[in-house]
N, C-alpha and C positions, 0 to 999 in steps of 0.2 A: 597462386602464382609464386614461383621462386626465381629470384634473380641472383647472379653471382658475379664476383670480380676476383681476379687472382694476380699475384705477383710471383716472383720466382720462389718465395718461401711462405707466402701467406695467401689464404683464400677467405673471402667474406661472403656470407649468404644473407639474403633479405627475403623473408616470407611476407608476401603481400596479401592482405585480406581486404577485399573491396575492389572497386572499379577505378578506371582512369577518369581524369577530368573532374576531380573532386578535391576537397580539403584533405590533407594528409597528416597523420600522426606518425612520427618516426620514434620508435621505442629502442633505446640503447640499454641492453641488458648489462648485468654486473659481471663480476669475475667468473661466476660459474655458469653463465649463460642461462639456458632453460627456456628456450622459445616456446616449447609445448606447455610448460607451466604457466607462462604469461598469457598464452592464448586462452587458457582457462580462467586465470585470475582477472584478466581484463574484460572478460565476457565478450569476446570478439564476435560471437554469433549475432548479438544485438548491435554491437558497435558498427559493424561493417555496413549497416543500413544508413548510418549517419555520416561517416567519413571513412577514408581508406587508412588502414593501419599497416605499418611496415615494422616488423620485428627483426632486429639485426642479430646475426650470430658471428662472432669473431673466430679467428683461427683456432682449431681444436674444439670448437663448440658446435653443437647441433648439426654435425655432419660437415662442417667447414674444415678444410685440410690445413696443415701447417701448425706452427707455434709462434707465439709472440715473444720476441727477444728484445724488441725496441718499442717502447710505448709511443714515442714520437712518430715512428714510421707507421704504427697502427692508427694513430690519430689522423695522420695525413691521408692514409689510404681510406679510412672511414669517411672523411670529409669529401673526398673525391667520389667515393661510391654513392653516398646519399645524394650528392648533387646530380650525378648521372641518373640515379633511380627516380629522383623528383622530376627530371625532364622526361624520362620514359613514361611516367605515370601522368604527366601534365597536371601536377598538383596546383590547384588554384591558390592554396595557402599551405603553410607548413608549420607545425609545432614540433619541437624536439623534447622528448621526455627521457631524461637520464636517471637511471636507478643505480644506487650504490656506486661502484667504480665507473659504471657507465655514465654517471653524472659528469665525470671529468672529461670523458671523450665527447659527450654531448655539448658541453660548454666550450670545448676547443673548437668543435665544428661550428657552433653558433658564432664564435668570434671570427670565423672565416667567411661564413655564408649569410649571416643575419636572417634567421627565420622570423616568422610572425609571432612566435612565442617560445618560451623555454621553461620547462618544468624540471626541477631537481627534486629527487626523493631519496631519503636515506643517504644523503651525499657526504662523502669525506671532504675535508678541507684541502687535502693534497694527497698525492700518491704515497709519499713517505709517511705521512701521519696515519694513513690507512694501514700500512704495513706494521707500524708500531703498535696500533691497537690490536691487530690480529695476533702479534707476538705476545702482548701483555695478557691476552685472554687464554693463552696456552701455557700452563705452568712449566711444562717440559721444554719450552723454548725460551726459558728465562735468560739463559746465557746470551742468546742472540740480541736481547734488548740492550746489551752493552755496546753493540756495534753502532758506528756512526751512520745510521740509515740514510740520512739526508745526503751524505757524501757518496754513498754507495749507489744512489739512484741518479744518474747523470741528467735525466730529463724529468725532474720532479715538478710536474704540472701543479700549480696552485689555483684552486677554484676562484679565489678572490681576484687574482690578477687576470684570469680569463674572463670573468664576469665584467670587470671594468673595461676590458678591451672590446668585448662583445657589445656592451652598452645597449642592451635590448630592453625597451620599455616594458614589454609584457614578459616579466620573469617572476617566478614564485618558487619557494622552497617548502617542501613538506618534510618534517622530521619528527620521528617518534621520541617521546620523552623517556622511553625505557630502552633505548638503542645503545647497546654496549659496544658495538662494532664501529659505528660512526656517531659518537656522542653528541647530543643536542648542544651542549655548552660550546663545542668547537665551532659549529656552524652558526650559532647565535651571534658570535663576534663578527663573522663574515657578513651576515645580514645587516648588522648595525652599521658597519663601516661602508657598505655599498648602498644602503637604503632600500634593499630588496625585501619584499614581503616574505615573512616566515610564518608558516602555519604549523603550530605545535600539535601533534597528533597524540592525544591522551592514551597512555598505555601501549603506544606503538613500539614494537621491537624492530630489529633490523629486517626481519622477515615478514612481520605482520602489518607494517605501516601502509604498504601498498593497498591492502584489503580494507583496512580501517578508513583510509582517506579517499577511497575510490569515488564516493559520491561527490566530494568536494573537488577532486581532481577533474572529473568529467564535466562538472558544471563549469569549471574554468576553461576547459577545452572548448566547450560549445560557445562560450562567450568570445573566444579568440578566433575560432575557425568559421563562425557564421556572423 
């Protein structure tokens, strides 16, 4: 099943795997989307027998039209969309899973809706910090590192602030210790200050942590959804 919502400039899509009237997992993809990739990596063929999974695609991703020019507008639209989707599916429980930049959007939505659980994986600590790390990993963008990134991003969502606002008991973070895009050291400080459980994934890079941590992630999901 595929559901959609659109404004004048943005469209969002939700690919639904499973049936109505069951626990639901909402998966917030990262900057590059990749719904089909996560369909494979999450093993949805087996998972849909246990609970219903909803993979989100933002504007310009996975067939969704439009472009994102305002992260706050996207976050608000996403929150409204998943609330409507949850009602349509009659989700008995809901867990949000935010990967990479999707962790910021998932945490924002959680601060507004209060799901039964929140999983962050390969999470940046803020939108501006994520941009800085992307620039630092590209030698040919060195000059851009001199720009005041924080000042150039008017809606710089900070995960720590959003986590405190959400105040969800069932929250956990999975972070690879070999992640150069969203470094472990950054999110460790957030976990310490918020008291949220942090699972360090040995050898996990920004792209491989999801695969390496999958057994632990879905063990946690089953505990929260059933």
